[in-house]
FIKE-764228 format. One record per residue (C-alpha): residue number from 1; residue in one letter; x, y, z. Coordinates in nm, 4 decimals. Layout:
{num NUM, residu A, x X, y Y, z Z}
...
END
This chain:
{num 1, residu M, x 10.5239, y 6.0665, z 8.6164}
{num 2, residu M, x 10.7432, y 6.0204, z 8.9278}
{num 3, residu E, x 11.0455, y 6.2071, z 8.7590}
{num 4, residu F, x 10.7897, y 6.5103, z 8.6848}
{num 5, residu L, x 10.6424, y 6.5200, z 9.0336}
{num 6, residu L, x 11.0232, y 6.5203, z 9.2020}
{num 7, residu L, x 11.1260, y 6.8009, z 8.9521}
{num 8, residu W, x 10.7658, y 6.9796, z 9.0184}
{num 9, residu R, x 10.8413, y 6.9786, z 9.4091}
{num 10, residu R, x 11.2328, y 7.0709, z 9.3528}
{num 11, residu D, x 11.0985, y 7.3985, z 9.1423}
{num 12, residu V, x 10.8243, y 7.4796, z 9.4093}
{num 13, residu K, x 11.0769, y 7.4667, z 9.6699}
{num 14, residu E, x 11.3638, y 7.6501, z 9.5124}
{num 15, residu T, x 11.1217, y 7.9238, z 9.4028}
{num 16, residu L, x 10.9491, y 7.9703, z 9.7520}
{num 17, residu Q, x 11.2989, y 8.0160, z 9.8927}
{num 18, residu S, x 11.4669, y 8.2409, z 9.6589}
{num 19, residu R, x 11.5165, y 8.5915, z 9.7777}
{num 20, residu A, x 11.3124, y 8.7489, z 9.4886}
{num 21, residu F, x 11.0171, y 8.5755, z 9.6042}
{num 22, residu L, x 11.0710, y 8.6521, z 9.9887}
{num 23, residu V, x 11.1458, y 9.0173, z 9.8768}
{num 24, residu T, x 10.8121, y 9.0677, z 9.6382}
{num 25, residu T, x 10.6129, y 8.9107, z 9.8932}
{num 26, residu A, x 10.6919, y 9.1333, z 10.1758}
{num 27, residu I, x 10.6617, y 9.4333, z 9.9412}
{num 28, residu A, x 10.3384, y 9.3113, z 9.8307}
{num 29, residu A, x 10.2350, y 9.2665, z 10.2029}
{num 30, residu A, x 10.3548, y 9.6062, z 10.2999}
{num 31, residu V, x 10.1684, y 9.7887, z 10.0221}
{num 32, residu V, x 9.8427, y 9.6058, z 10.1176}
{num 33, residu I, x 9.9036, y 9.7054, z 10.4685}
{num 34, residu L, x 9.9611, y 10.0853, z 10.3802}
{num 35, residu A, x 9.6664, y 10.0847, z 10.1737}
{num 36, residu M, x 9.4244, y 9.9292, z 10.4496}
{num 37, residu A, x 9.5680, y 10.1777, z 10.6834}
{num 38, residu L, x 9.4596, y 10.4732, z 10.4475}
{num 39, residu L, x 9.1021, y 10.3466, z 10.4025}
{num 40, residu P, x 8.9820, y 10.5486, z 10.6861}
{num 41, residu R, x 9.1446, y 10.8664, z 10.5264}
{num 42, residu L, x 8.9617, y 10.7732, z 10.1978}
{num 43, residu Q, x 8.6327, y 10.7546, z 10.3912}
{num 44, residu A, x 8.6773, y 11.1041, z 10.5805}
{num 45, residu L, x 8.7641, y 11.2493, z 10.2156}
{num 46, residu S, x 8.4605, y 11.1018, z 10.0513}
{num 47, residu S, x 8.2264, y 11.1973, z 10.3222}
{num 48, residu A, x 8.3408, y 11.5358, z 10.3717}
{num 49, residu R, x 8.1356, y 11.8595, z 10.2860}
{num 50, residu A, x 8.2622, y 12.1121, z 10.0396}
{num 51, residu V, x 8.3701, y 12.4118, z 10.2488}
{num 52, residu S, x 8.3707, y 12.7583, z 10.0457}
{num 53, residu T, x 8.4501, y 13.0853, z 10.1842}
{num 54, residu W, x 8.2195, y 13.4027, z 10.1078}
{num 55, residu A, x 8.2015, y 13.7436, z 10.1655}
{num 56, residu V, x 7.8797, y 14.0291, z 10.1183}
{num 57, residu M, x 7.9534, y 14.3589, z 10.0735}
{num 58, residu S, x 7.6846, y 14.6190, z 10.1334}
{num 59, residu P, x 7.6389, y 14.9497, z 10.2694}
{num 60, residu S, x 7.3542, y 14.8635, z 10.5300}
{num 61, residu P, x 7.4570, y 14.5817, z 10.8125}
{num 62, residu T, x 7.0932, y 14.4780, z 10.7480}
{num 63, residu V, x 7.1135, y 14.3675, z 10.4138}
{num 64, residu T, x 7.4554, y 14.1740, z 10.4587}
{num 65, residu G, x 7.2842, y 14.0003, z 10.7353}
{num 66, residu V, x 6.9749, y 13.8891, z 10.5043}
{num 67, residu F, x 7.2325, y 13.7727, z 10.2330}
{num 68, residu D, x 7.4456, y 13.5874, z 10.5180}
{num 69, residu E, x 7.1372, y 13.3762, z 10.6171}
{num 70, residu A, x 7.0285, y 13.3168, z 10.2749}
{num 71, residu L, x 7.3657, y 13.1734, z 10.1882}
{num 72, residu K, x 7.3799, y 12.9558, z 10.4833}
{num 73, residu H, x 7.0175, y 12.7909, z 10.4064}
{num 74, residu L, x 7.0906, y 12.7516, z 10.0432}
{num 75, residu G, x 7.4439, y 12.6143, z 10.1007}
{num 76, residu K, x 7.3092, y 12.3708, z 10.3551}
{num 77, residu E, x 7.0626, y 12.2540, z 10.0850}
{num 78, residu A, x 7.3768, y 12.2149, z 9.8481}
{num 79, residu E, x 7.5536, y 12.0164, z 10.1217}
{num 80, residu E, x 7.7913, y 12.2969, z 10.0827}
{num 81, residu T, x 7.9678, y 12.4404, z 10.4322}
{num 82, residu I, x 7.9674, y 12.8295, z 10.4039}
{num 83, residu R, x 8.2299, y 13.0273, z 10.5900}
{num 84, residu F, x 8.2205, y 13.4203, z 10.5837}
{num 85, residu E, x 8.5747, y 13.5868, z 10.5523}
{num 86, residu S, x 8.6586, y 13.9284, z 10.4773}
{num 87, residu S, x 8.6236, y 14.0608, z 10.1213}
{num 88, residu T, x 8.9880, y 14.0524, z 10.0485}
{num 89, residu R, x 9.0341, y 13.6818, z 10.1360}
{num 90, residu A, x 8.6888, y 13.5188, z 10.0545}
{num 91, residu A, x 8.7161, y 13.2979, z 9.7469}
{num 92, residu Y, x 8.3446, y 13.4653, z 9.6380}
{num 93, residu V, x 8.2242, y 13.8160, z 9.6897}
{num 94, residu I, x 7.8779, y 13.9409, z 9.6250}
{num 95, residu Q, x 7.8688, y 14.3235, z 9.6126}
{num 96, residu V, x 7.5353, y 14.4805, z 9.6842}
{num 97, residu L, x 7.5053, y 14.8216, z 9.4979}
{num 98, residu P, x 7.1525, y 14.9522, z 9.6353}
{num 99, residu G, x 6.9384, y 15.1580, z 9.4105}
{num 100, residu S, x 6.6920, y 15.4445, z 9.5116}
{num 101, residu H, x 6.4651, y 15.1678, z 9.6638}
{num 102, residu G, x 6.7305, y 14.9881, z 9.8401}
{num 103, residu V, x 6.7559, y 14.5872, z 9.7100}
{num 104, residu L, x 6.4331, y 14.6418, z 9.5155}
{num 105, residu D, x 6.6269, y 14.8017, z 9.2278}
{num 106, residu G, x 6.9756, y 14.7495, z 9.3193}
{num 107, residu R, x 7.2630, y 14.6161, z 9.1042}
{num 108, residu F, x 7.4739, y 14.3206, z 9.2395}
{num 109, residu H, x 7.8285, y 14.1908, z 9.1204}
{num 110, residu I, x 7.9516, y 13.8580, z 9.1830}
{num 111, residu V, x 8.3482, y 13.8339, z 9.2094}
{num 112, residu I, x 8.5192, y 13.4954, z 9.1784}
{num 113, residu R, x 8.8842, y 13.4409, z 9.2653}
{num 114, residu G, x 9.0515, y 13.1846, z 9.0710}
{num 115, residu T, x 8.9268, y 12.9984, z 8.7689}
{num 116, residu D, x 8.6542, y 12.7818, z 8.9211}
{num 117, residu P, x 8.2946, y 12.9386, z 8.8501}
{num 118, residu E, x 8.0964, y 12.6751, z 9.0352}
{num 119, residu A, x 7.9572, y 12.8980, z 9.2863}
{num 120, residu A, x 7.8047, y 13.1369, z 9.0430}
{num 121, residu P, x 7.4888, y 12.9260, z 9.0404}
{num 122, residu L, x 7.4825, y 12.9449, z 9.4243}
{num 123, residu A, x 7.5264, y 13.3286, z 9.4338}
{num 124, residu K, x 7.2613, y 13.3723, z 9.1627}
{num 125, residu A, x 7.0180, y 13.2029, z 9.3691}
{num 126, residu V, x 7.0826, y 13.3837, z 9.6969}
{num 127, residu I, x 7.0443, y 13.7125, z 9.4906}
{num 128, residu N, x 6.7188, y 13.5995, z 9.3434}
{num 129, residu Q, x 6.5766, y 13.4731, z 9.6624}
{num 130, residu V, x 6.6637, y 13.7799, z 9.8495}
{num 131, residu V, x 6.5155, y 14.0051, z 9.5810}
{num 132, residu M, x 6.1990, y 13.8239, z 9.5437}
{num 133, residu T, x 6.1446, y 13.8120, z 9.8991}
{num 134, residu T, x 6.1730, y 14.1514, z 9.9314}
{num 135, residu R, x 5.9878, y 14.2799, z 9.6418}
{num 136, residu L, x 5.6994, y 14.0304, z 9.7690}
{num 137, residu A, x 5.6969, y 14.1913, z 10.1090}
{num 138, residu A, x 5.7020, y 14.5322, z 9.9799}
{num 139, residu I, x 5.3419, y 14.4643, z 9.8262}
{num 140, residu G, x 5.2100, y 14.3359, z 10.1643}
{num 141, residu I, x 5.2894, y 13.9481, z 10.1869}
{num 142, residu P, x 5.3845, y 13.8665, z 10.5278}
{num 143, residu L, x 5.7186, y 13.7158, z 10.5783}
{num 144, residu S, x 5.5785, y 13.4034, z 10.7246}
{num 145, residu R, x 5.3673, y 13.3129, z 10.4059}
{num 146, residu L, x 5.6835, y 13.4024, z 10.1962}
{num 147, residu T, x 5.8643, y 13.1507, z 10.3699}
{num 148, residu H, x 5.6198, y 12.8715, z 10.3339}
{num 149, residu A, x 5.5777, y 12.9473, z 9.9719}
{num 150, residu L, x 5.9345, y 12.9406, z 9.8808}
{num 151, residu T, x 6.0101, y 12.6340, z 10.0859}
{num 152, residu P, x 6.0676, y 12.3582, z 9.8358}
{num 153, residu P, x 5.8676, y 12.0024, z 9.8704}
{num 154, residu P, x 6.0708, y 11.6892, z 9.9777}
{num 155, residu I, x 6.1995, y 11.5189, z 9.6738}
{num 156, residu T, x 6.3523, y 11.1666, z 9.6705}
{num 157, residu V, x 6.5714, y 11.0671, z 9.3823}
{num 158, residu T, x 6.6263, y 10.6873, z 9.3157}
{num 159, residu T, x 6.9043, y 10.6241, z 9.0752}
{num 160, residu V, x 6.8788, y 10.2812, z 8.8780}
{num 161, residu S, x 7.1838, y 10.1394, z 8.7259}
{num 162, residu Q, x 7.1526, y 10.0001, z 8.4036}
{num 163, residu G, x 7.5038, y 9.8533, z 8.4043}
{num 164, residu P, x 7.7654, y 9.7273, z 8.6486}
{num 165, residu Q, x 7.7917, y 9.9574, z 8.9280}
{num 166, residu V, x 8.0546, y 10.1892, z 8.9551}
{num 167, residu A, x 8.2471, y 10.0377, z 9.2597}
{num 168, residu K, x 8.2039, y 9.6740, z 9.0922}
{num 169, residu A, x 8.3706, y 9.8240, z 8.7684}
{num 170, residu A, x 8.6384, y 9.9872, z 8.9789}
{num 171, residu F, x 8.7053, y 9.6155, z 9.1883}
{num 172, residu T, x 8.7006, y 9.4331, z 8.8388}
{num 173, residu Y, x 8.9836, y 9.7090, z 8.7277}
{num 174, residu V, x 9.1734, y 9.6427, z 8.9958}
{num 175, residu L, x 9.1752, y 9.2987, z 8.9900}
{num 176, residu I, x 9.2513, y 9.2945, z 8.6120}
{num 177, residu I, x 9.5724, y 9.5262, z 8.7031}
{num 178, residu F, x 9.6589, y 9.2353, z 8.9461}
{num 179, residu L, x 9.6386, y 8.9696, z 8.7050}
{num 180, residu F, x 9.8316, y 9.1579, z 8.4506}
{num 181, residu V, x 10.1235, y 9.2235, z 8.7217}
{num 182, residu T, x 10.1057, y 8.8783, z 8.8307}
{num 183, residu L, x 10.1540, y 8.7265, z 8.5148}
{num 184, residu V, x 10.4176, y 8.9474, z 8.3622}
{num 185, residu M, x 10.6314, y 8.9301, z 8.7005}
{num 186, residu Y, x 10.6214, y 8.5311, z 8.7200}
{num 187, residu G, x 10.6693, y 8.4916, z 8.3412}
{num 188, residu Q, x 10.9797, y 8.7111, z 8.3685}
{num 189, residu M, x 11.0705, y 8.4756, z 8.6647}
{num 190, residu L, x 11.0050, y 8.1837, z 8.4381}
{num 191, residu V, x 11.2494, y 8.3023, z 8.2053}
{num 192, residu L, x 11.5226, y 8.3818, z 8.4123}
{num 193, residu N, x 11.4868, y 8.0167, z 8.5846}
{num 194, residu V, x 11.5008, y 7.8410, z 8.2703}
{num 195, residu S, x 11.7875, y 8.0277, z 8.1037}
{num 196, residu A, x 11.9836, y 8.0050, z 8.4403}
{num 197, residu E, x 11.9260, y 7.6232, z 8.4259}
{num 198, residu K, x 12.0444, y 7.5887, z 8.0836}
{num 199, residu A, x 12.3593, y 7.8144, z 8.1240}
{num 200, residu S, x 12.4584, y 7.6014, z 8.4284}
{num 201, residu R, x 12.4527, y 7.2837, z 8.2209}
{num 202, residu V, x 12.2151, y 7.1310, z 8.5013}
{num 203, residu S, x 11.9389, y 7.0784, z 8.2215}
{num 204, residu E, x 12.1728, y 6.8516, z 8.0107}
{num 205, residu V, x 12.1792, y 6.6106, z 8.3101}
{num 206, residu L, x 11.8360, y 6.6350, z 8.3555}
{num 207, residu L, x 11.7246, y 6.5670, z 7.9968}
{num 208, residu A, x 11.9044, y 6.2527, z 8.0089}
{num 209, residu R, x 11.6706, y 6.0871, z 8.2268}
{num 210, residu V, x 11.3667, y 6.3134, z 8.1681}
{num 211, residu R, x 11.1544, y 6.4311, z 7.8521}
{num 212, residu A, x 11.1964, y 6.7970, z 7.7946}
{num 213, residu E, x 10.7796, y 6.8368, z 7.8109}
{num 214, residu Y, x 10.7932, y 6.7132, z 8.1678}
{num 215, residu L, x 11.0951, y 6.9499, z 8.2442}
{num 216, residu L, x 10.9327, y 7.2665, z 8.1266}
{num 217, residu L, x 10.5846, y 7.1341, z 8.2652}
{num 218, residu A, x 10.7524, y 7.1045, z 8.5887}
{num 219, residu K, x 10.9198, y 7.4251, z 8.5706}
{num 220, residu L, x 10.5863, y 7.6111, z 8.4885}
{num 221, residu G, x 10.3906, y 7.4286, z 8.7681}
{num 222, residu G, x 10.6713, y 7.5398, z 9.0271}
{num 223, residu T, x 10.6737, y 7.9053, z 8.9210}
{num 224, residu G, x 10.2920, y 7.9137, z 8.8977}
{num 225, residu V, x 10.2221, y 7.7487, z 9.2404}
{num 226, residu A, x 10.4723, y 8.0123, z 9.3810}
{num 227, residu G, x 10.2589, y 8.2807, z 9.2293}
{num 228, residu L, x 9.9255, y 8.1493, z 9.3702}
{num 229, residu V, x 10.1186, y 8.0796, z 9.7335}
{num 230, residu Q, x 10.1949, y 8.4990, z 9.6860}
{num 231, residu V, x 9.8566, y 8.5847, z 9.6039}
{num 232, residu S, x 9.7160, y 8.3810, z 9.9066}
{num 233, residu V, x 9.9814, y 8.5491, z 10.1650}
{num 234, residu V, x 9.8905, y 8.8908, z 10.0391}
{num 235, residu A, x 9.5063, y 8.8063, z 10.0596}
{num 236, residu I, x 9.5699, y 8.6627, z 10.4049}
{num 237, residu V, x 9.7099, y 8.9931, z 10.4941}
{num 238, residu A, x 9.4501, y 9.1945, z 10.3395}
{num 239, residu L, x 9.1739, y 8.9890, z 10.5276}
{num 240, residu G, x 9.3236, y 9.0248, z 10.8417}
{num 241, residu M, x 9.3900, y 9.4175, z 10.8136}
{num 242, residu L, x 9.0229, y 9.4238, z 10.7316}
{num 243, residu A, x 8.8925, y 9.1966, z 11.0253}
{num 244, residu G, x 9.0534, y 9.4183, z 11.2553}
{num 245, residu D, x 8.9402, y 9.7469, z 11.1113}
{num 246, residu P, x 8.5806, y 9.8283, z 11.1599}
{num 247, residu T, x 8.6224, y 10.1621, z 10.9560}
{num 248, residu A, x 8.7805, y 9.9497, z 10.6451}
{num 249, residu R, x 8.4965, y 9.7169, z 10.6609}
{num 250, residu E, x 8.2214, y 10.0114, z 10.6529}
{num 251, residu L, x 8.3941, y 10.1449, z 10.3568}
{num 252, residu V, x 8.3937, y 9.8112, z 10.1803}
{num 253, residu R, x 8.0410, y 9.7749, z 10.2761}
{num 254, residu Q, x 7.9391, y 10.1243, z 10.1319}
{num 255, residu W, x 8.1209, y 10.0375, z 9.8260}
{num 256, residu G, x 7.9097, y 9.7245, z 9.7900}
{num 257, residu L, x 8.2251, y 9.4815, z 9.7566}
{num 258, residu Q, x 8.1570, y 9.2726, z 10.0258}
{num 259, residu S, x 7.9246, y 9.0240, z 9.8410}
{num 260, residu A, x 8.2038, y 8.9067, z 9.6083}
{num 261, residu S, x 8.1047, y 8.5211, z 9.5455}
{num 262, residu V, x 8.3285, y 8.2112, z 9.5751}
{num 263, residu A, x 8.2702, y 8.1855, z 9.1870}
{num 264, residu E, x 8.4224, y 8.5218, z 9.1292}
{num 265, residu W, x 8.7446, y 8.4307, z 9.3120}
{num 266, residu G, x 8.7499, y 8.1016, z 9.1202}
{num 267, residu D, x 8.7228, y 8.2727, z 8.8086}
{num 268, residu L, x 9.0260, y 8.4668, z 8.9178}
{num 269, residu V, x 9.2146, y 8.1724, z 8.9794}
{num 270, residu G, x 9.0907, y 7.9989, z 8.6773}
{num 271, residu A, x 9.2228, y 8.2945, z 8.4522}
{num 272, residu Y, x 9.5555, y 8.3026, z 8.6317}
{num 273, residu V, x 9.6123, y 7.9414, z 8.5527}
{num 274, residu I, x 9.5067, y 7.9353, z 8.2080}
{num 275, residu G, x 9.7011, y 8.2823, z 8.1533}
{num 276, residu F, x 10.0125, y 8.1491, z 8.3183}
{num 277, residu L, x 9.9843, y 7.8201, z 8.0652}
{num 278, residu L, x 9.9689, y 8.0115, z 7.7792}
{num 279, residu Y, x 10.2073, y 8.3002, z 7.8569}
{num 280, residu G, x 10.4565, y 8.0749, z 8.0765}
{num 281, residu A, x 10.4967, y 7.8354, z 7.7873}
{num 282, residu L, x 10.6099, y 8.1514, z 7.5444}
{num 283, residu F, x 10.8383, y 8.2880, z 7.8198}
{num 284, residu A, x 10.9771, y 7.9237, z 7.8866}
{num 285, residu A, x 11.0455, y 7.9410, z 7.4949}
{num 286, residu I, x 11.2149, y 8.2331, z 7.5288}
{num 287, residu G, x 11.4223, y 8.1441, z 7.8270}
{num 288, residu A, x 11.5219, y 7.7975, z 7.6182}
{num 289, residu S, x 11.6472, y 8.0189, z 7.3444}
{num 290, residu L, x 11.8843, y 8.2047, z 7.5427}
{num 291, residu S, x 12.2426, y 8.1310, z 7.5944}
{num 292, residu R, x 12.2804, y 8.3289, z 7.9528}
{num 293, residu P, x 12.0558, y 8.4761, z 8.1803}
{num 294, residu E, x 12.1759, y 8.8185, z 8.1128}
{num 295, residu D, x 12.0092, y 8.8542, z 7.7758}
{num 296, residu A, x 11.6517, y 8.7854, z 7.9360}
{num 297, residu R, x 11.5933, y 9.1783, z 7.9629}
{num 298, residu G, x 11.5715, y 9.2338, z 7.5790}
{num 299, residu A, x 11.4018, y 8.8946, z 7.4710}
{num 300, residu M, x 11.0730, y 8.9141, z 7.6232}
{num 301, residu G, x 10.9019, y 9.1575, z 7.3733}
{num 302, residu L, x 10.6243, y 8.9254, z 7.2260}
{num 303, residu P, x 10.4729, y 8.7877, z 7.5316}
{num 304, residu A, x 10.4923, y 9.1202, z 7.7170}
{num 305, residu M, x 10.3337, y 9.2934, z 7.4040}
{num 306, residu L, x 10.0456, y 9.0410, z 7.3852}
{num 307, residu L, x 9.9796, y 9.0929, z 7.7739}
{num 308, residu V, x 9.9764, y 9.4812, z 7.7194}
{num 309, residu V, x 9.7281, y 9.4385, z 7.4303}
{num 310, residu G, x 9.4928, y 9.2221, z 7.6283}
{num 311, residu Y, x 9.5268, y 9.4481, z 7.9151}
{num 312, residu G, x 9.4371, y 9.7781, z 7.7065}
{num 313, residu L, x 9.1286, y 9.5689, z 7.5656}
{num 314, residu A, x 9.0286, y 9.4760, z 7.8916}
{num 315, residu I, x 9.0292, y 9.8203, z 8.0224}
{num 316, residu A, x 8.8376, y 9.9415, z 7.7385}
{num 317, residu G, x 8.5981, y 9.6381, z 7.7611}
{num 318, residu L, x 8.4912, y 9.8003, z 8.0877}
{num 319, residu K, x 8.2662, y 10.0132, z 7.8822}
{num 320, residu M, x 8.1941, y 9.7658, z 7.5967}
{num 321, residu A, x 8.2104, y 9.4487, z 7.6936}
{num 322, residu H, x 7.8517, y 9.3782, z 7.5899}
{num 323, residu V, x 7.9540, y 9.4370, z 7.2261}
{num 324, residu F, x 7.9234, y 9.1457, z 6.9847}
{num 325, residu W, x 8.2776, y 9.1985, z 6.8441}
{num 326, residu F, x 8.4328, y 9.2148, z 7.1771}
{num 327, residu Q, x 8.2850, y 8.9057, z 7.2723}
{num 328, residu V, x 8.4115, y 8.7355, z 6.9852}
{num 329, residu V, x 8.7859, y 8.8700, z 7.0488}
{num 330, residu T, x 8.7738, y 8.7595, z 7.4000}
{num 331, residu L, x 8.7749, y 8.3883, z 7.2702}
{num 332, residu I, x 9.1043, y 8.4427, z 7.1108}
{num 333, residu P, x 9.3698, y 8.2493, z 7.3473}
{num 334, residu P, x 9.6112, y 8.5086, z 7.4235}
{num 335, residu L, x 9.3314, y 8.7448, z 7.5072}
{num 336, residu F, x 9.1257, y 8.5065, z 7.6655}
{num 337, residu P, x 9.2294, y 8.5070, z 8.0415}
{num 338, residu L, x 9.2208, y 8.8657, z 8.1056}
{num 339, residu L, x 8.8872, y 8.9522, z 7.8804}
{num 340, residu M, x 8.7010, y 8.6620, z 7.9945}
{num 341, residu F, x 8.7795, y 8.7322, z 8.3512}
{num 342, residu E, x 8.6451, y 9.0628, z 8.3169}
{num 343, residu Q, x 8.3131, y 8.9272, z 8.1298}
{num 344, residu A, x 8.2832, y 8.6769, z 8.3895}
{num 345, residu S, x 8.3423, y 8.9703, z 8.6823}
{num 346, residu L, x 8.0803, y 9.1876, z 8.5183}
{num 347, residu G, x 7.8400, y 8.8949, z 8.4901}
{num 348, residu L, x 7.8265, y 8.9093, z 8.1109}
{num 349, residu A, x 8.0014, y 8.5524, z 8.0574}
{num 350, residu L, x 7.8009, y 8.2530, z 7.9146}
{num 351, residu W, x 7.8713, y 7.9086, z 8.0068}
{num 352, residu W, x 7.9594, y 7.7976, z 7.6342}
{num 353, residu Q, x 8.2135, y 8.0831, z 7.6117}
{num 354, residu W, x 8.3934, y 7.9408, z 7.9213}
{num 355, residu L, x 8.4005, y 7.6259, z 7.7577}
{num 356, residu F, x 8.4749, y 7.6905, z 7.4345}
{num 357, residu G, x 8.7684, y 7.9494, z 7.5435}
{num 358, residu V, x 8.8961, y 7.7102, z 7.7843}
{num 359, residu T, x 8.9122, y 7.4323, z 7.5659}
{num 360, residu I, x 9.1145, y 7.6328, z 7.2650}
{num 361, residu S, x 9.3130, y 7.7957, z 7.5296}
{num 362, residu L, x 9.4365, y 7.4864, z 7.6802}
{num 363, residu A, x 9.5080, y 7.3161, z 7.3360}
{num 364, residu T, x 9.7065, y 7.6122, z 7.2456}
{num 365, residu G, x 9.8907, y 7.5975, z 7.5906}
{num 366, residu M, x 9.9976, y 7.2348, z 7.5425}
{num 367, residu G, x 10.1199, y 7.3293, z 7.1723}
{num 368, residu L, x 10.3151, y 7.5916, z 7.3168}
{num 369, residu I, x 10.4532, y 7.3632, z 7.5597}
{num 370, residu F, x 10.5677, y 7.1111, z 7.3199}
{num 371, residu W, x 10.7000, y 7.3811, z 7.0995}
{num 372, residu A, x 10.9001, y 7.5261, z 7.3875}
{num 373, residu A, x 11.0216, y 7.1603, z 7.4713}
{num 374, residu R, x 11.1487, y 7.1170, z 7.1283}
{num 375, residu I, x 11.3292, y 7.4674, z 7.1324}
{num 376, residu Y, x 11.4797, y 7.3676, z 7.4578}
{num 377, residu R, x 11.5788, y 7.0259, z 7.3419}
{num 378, residu T, x 11.7357, y 7.1764, z 7.0207}
{num 379, residu N, x 11.8984, y 7.4657, z 7.1820}
{num 380, residu L, x 12.1055, y 7.2247, z 7.4241}
{num 381, residu I, x 12.3072, y 7.1380, z 7.1251}
{num 382, residu S, x 12.2870, y 7.4296, z 6.9154}
{num 383, residu E, x 12.2625, y 7.8235, z 6.9779}
{num 384, residu S, x 12.0039, y 7.8949, z 6.6988}
{num 385, residu P, x 11.7149, y 8.0530, z 6.8416}
{num 386, residu F, x 11.3658, y 7.9181, z 6.8013}
END
């Protein structure tokens, strides 16, 4: 056991001091800083009202003024800012062609420049309101009574969500991507470390004193802890930026992401540990089968393909995580880390699913470790893969 701890400490130290670790940590922190700096712009874009340009063409300035006022009023109700331009520059133009009785029997034409017809309903509503008001006034109904009669009643709309909120689903999606990228990145690092140690003949010296299982477990643990350290550094940078930026904090509050519980972050760490045990063993077996690190790029297809399948199912699961067959597929060990984290994050995971999935995933991971150790030991003598 003492040999295992010494090897683990050595691997942690080497990984933390490696140039790849330092560079990727600096890049990840810079990306987080940039993203947090852009949050105020996102808030401004999300709260900005739509602006559209309009023009009213009519022989009478009075009629043009009536249409302009109606456009402003209905645009305000639709939370759209109306700006008036010339008829040659405006995106939307209302042409008024009065008849013998003016607007009462007139004809109207709406010109929309471009391919977006979204303003057509607003233009039609303006025309209907002006014509109706004019017709009612023509039969002797006072304008004050018309205004009161046409004023819509106050209506309150309450939306009740029947599933996970959009912001929560989006946050889960981001964490799934983060988990996927972390497993792929540190799995590749593990392949390179194992194959480089084997090519340098250091492993032959170590295997004279230490069992191959301990050697690979130490390598797995050292690389995995380095991944957790990098994640922690990036998280601390993000929290520091969030603490110093009230605009970013307000945006997070609006998105409903400020109440992520300790259990949710624990689920993420647990999914990472189980995922790295499963996929790390596969990556380690691949590294042990290589004769030199240069061959690593073309040899990582199997674990990468399994991770891509799990990632694709996790994205699809945002809409069908409650389906029975999907919950069964979640318990398959290679898919368990990504899919079970998604289930837990969306509040759909049951305790027995966690217990059963963790048990078979740990058993599978340990079996893969022993398989990888056999490959490691065998390939020091011969170059036969697996």
